[in-house]
C-alpha positions in Angstrom: -2.8 -33.2 -11.5 -2.4 -32.8 -7.7 -3.0 -35.9 -5.6 -6.5 -36.5 -4.3 -7.5 -34.0 -1.5 -8.7 -37.1 0.5 -5.0 -38.2 1.0 -3.3 -37.2 4.2 -1.5 -33.9 3.6 1.4 -34.9 5.7 2.2 -37.6 3.2 3.4 -34.9 0.8 6.0 -33.8 3.3 6.8 -37.1 5.0 7.5 -39.6 2.2 8.2 -43.3 3.1 11.9 -42.5 3.1 11.4 -39.5 5.4 9.3 -41.6 7.8 12.0 -44.2 7.8 14.6 -41.6 8.6 12.4 -40.3 11.5 12.1 -43.8 12.8 15.8 -44.3 12.6 16.6 -41.0 14.3 13.9 -41.4 16.9 11.6 -38.5 16.0 8.8 -40.4 14.4 6.6 -40.3 17.5 6.7 -36.5 17.4 5.2 -36.4 13.9 3.1 -39.5 13.6 0.0 -37.6 14.7 0.9 -34.3 13.0 -1.9 -32.5 11.1 -1.2 -30.4 8.1 -3.8 -28.3 6.2 -4.5 -28.5 2.5 -6.9 -25.6 2.3 -6.5 -21.8 2.7 -7.8 -20.7 6.0 -7.9 -17.2 7.7 -4.3 -17.6 9.0 -2.8 -18.4 5.6 -4.9 -15.8 3.8 -3.7 -13.1 6.2 -0.1 -14.2 5.8 -0.3 -14.3 2.0 -1.8 -10.8 2.0 1.3 -9.4 3.8 3.9 -11.2 1.7 6.3 -9.1 -0.3 8.6 -12.0 -1.4 8.8 -15.7 -1.3 10.9 -18.6 -2.5 9.7 -21.0 -5.2 11.1 -24.4 -5.6 10.9 -26.6 -8.7 12.7 -29.6 -10.2 13.3 -30.9 -13.6 12.0 -34.3 -14.8 15.3 -35.9 -13.7 15.1 -34.3 -10.2 17.5 -31.4 -10.6 16.2 -28.8 -8.1 16.0 -25.1 -8.5 15.0 -22.3 -6.1 13.8 -18.9 -7.3 13.1 -15.7 -5.4 9.9 -13.9 -6.3 9.1 -10.4 -5.0 6.6 -7.6 -5.4 4.3 -5.2 -3.4 2.0 -6.6 -0.8 -0.8 -8.4 -2.6 1.2 -9.6 -5.6 0.7 -13.2 -4.4 -3.0 -13.8 -4.3 -5.4 -16.3 -2.8 -7.2 -17.6 -5.9 -9.6 -19.9 -4.1 -9.7 -22.2 -1.1 -6.9 -24.4 -2.5 -5.0 -22.2 -4.9 -2.6 -19.3 -4.8 -1.6 -17.4 -8.0 0.7 -14.7 -9.2 1.4 -12.9 -12.4 4.7 -13.8 -14.0 6.4 -10.8 -15.5 9.2 -11.0 -18.0 12.6 -11.1 -16.2 15.9 -12.5 -17.2 14.2 -14.9 -19.6 16.0 -18.0 -18.5 12.6 -19.7 -17.9 14.1 -22.4 -15.6 11.0 -22.6 -13.4 8.7 -22.4 -16.4 10.6 -25.2 -18.1 10.7 -27.3 -15.0 6.9 -27.0 -14.4 6.1 -28.2 -18.0 7.7 -31.5 -17.2 7.3 -31.8 -13.5 4.5 -29.7 -11.9 5.6 -30.5 -8.3 6.4 -27.2 -6.5 7.3 -25.9 -3.1 6.5 -22.4 -1.8 8.4 -20.9 1.2 6.8 -17.8 2.7 8.9 -15.7 5.1 7.9 -12.9 7.4 11.2 -11.7 8.8 9.7 -8.8 10.7 7.6 -11.1 12.9 9.9 -14.2 12.6 7.3 -16.4 11.0 7.4 -18.9 8.0 5.0 -21.0 6.2 5.9 -24.1 4.0 3.5 -25.1 1.2 3.7 -28.3 -0.9 1.8 -28.5 -4.2 1.8 -28.3 -7.9 2.0 -25.3 -10.3 0.2 -24.8 -13.6 1.8 -22.2 -15.9 -1.1 -20.5 -17.7 -0.2 -18.7 -21.0 -2.5 -16.5 -23.1 -5.2 -16.0 -20.5 -5.6 -12.2 -20.6 -8.4 -12.1 -18.1 -6.4 -14.0 -15.6 -3.3 -11.9 -16.2 -5.4 -8.8 -15.7 -6.8 -10.2 -12.4 -3.3 -10.9 -11.1 -1.6 -7.7 -12.3 -0.7 -5.1 -9.7 -2.1 -1.6 -10.2 0.5 0.9 -11.0 3.2 -1.6 -11.9 4.6 -0.8 -15.3 5.3 -4.4 -16.4 2.9 -6.5 -18.3 2.3 -10.1 -17.2 3.8 -12.6 -19.6 1.9 -15.5 -18.1 0.3 -16.6 -14.8 1.4 -19.3 -12.3 -1.4 -21.0 -10.3 -0.2 -23.0 -7.3 -2.5 -25.8 -6.0 -1.9 -26.6 -2.4 -1.6 -30.2 -1.3 -0.2 -29.5 2.2 1.0 -26.5 4.3 2.4 -25.9 7.7 3.5 -23.0 9.9 7.1 -23.6 11.0 8.7 -22.6 14.2 10.5 -19.3 14.4 13.8 -20.7 15.7 16.9 -19.1 14.1 14.9 -16.7 11.9 16.7 -13.3 12.1 14.4 -10.4 12.7 14.7 -8.1 9.6 12.6 -5.0 8.9 11.9 -3.4 5.5 14.2 -0.4 5.0 11.3 1.9 4.0 9.4 1.0 7.2 12.5 1.7 9.3 13.0 5.0 7.5 9.4 6.0 8.1 9.6 5.1 11.8 12.8 7.1 12.2 11.4 10.1 10.3 8.4 10.0 12.6 10.6 9.9 15.7 12.8 12.7 14.4 9.8 14.9 13.6 8.3 14.3 17.1 11.7 15.1 18.6 12.1 18.3 16.6 8.6 19.4 17.5 9.3 18.8 21.2 12.6 20.8 20.9 10.8 23.7 19.3 8.2 23.7 22.1 11.0 23.7 24.8 12.9 26.5 23.0 9.8 28.6 22.8 9.2 28.1 26.5 12.8 29.0 27.3 12.5 32.1 25.1 9.3 33.1 26.9 11.0 32.7 30.3 14.0 34.7 29.2 11.8 37.5 28.0 9.9 37.7 31.2 13.1 38.1 33.2 12.5 35.2 35.5 
């Protein structure tokens, strides 16, 4: 189970060894008073609602790390309640590395990226893999998506933080760029048509 919500959320990011490294490197004063949240607020809920992909970190019982990319339409990652996020887990390549890791080590890390606006959110917590709960699967399924959820993953937040935008490349979704370009081209063509009509009218009047 996740640690008590009464503990300092920063302890999940800054372990004793991390704090020791900060002291040794001289950065501890910058972070000694840092505050991290452990509940979903309006900022996090809004960010989650726009997410179309994220990175999910897990580790085996002996500490072997694994990072997995998860993607889907906006809304596929859902705010479950004030301390939990959840998403439907569809059948993929069937390696089940994350699933296996979480059965023996529930510790998890979620990394949310917004490349368009150069923002990122880091979340520490634990994941429960829920199998056989058809009501939960139905609640997390995305309308119109042809896949059937195989199981659900429920992430309980122990700490989260909004990270600085430094070095994040600004990337825009291809379909949004295409839509913007199509709109610009349409407006341009309409303007050209108006100008051509005006020129034709002037030519016809003999002026």
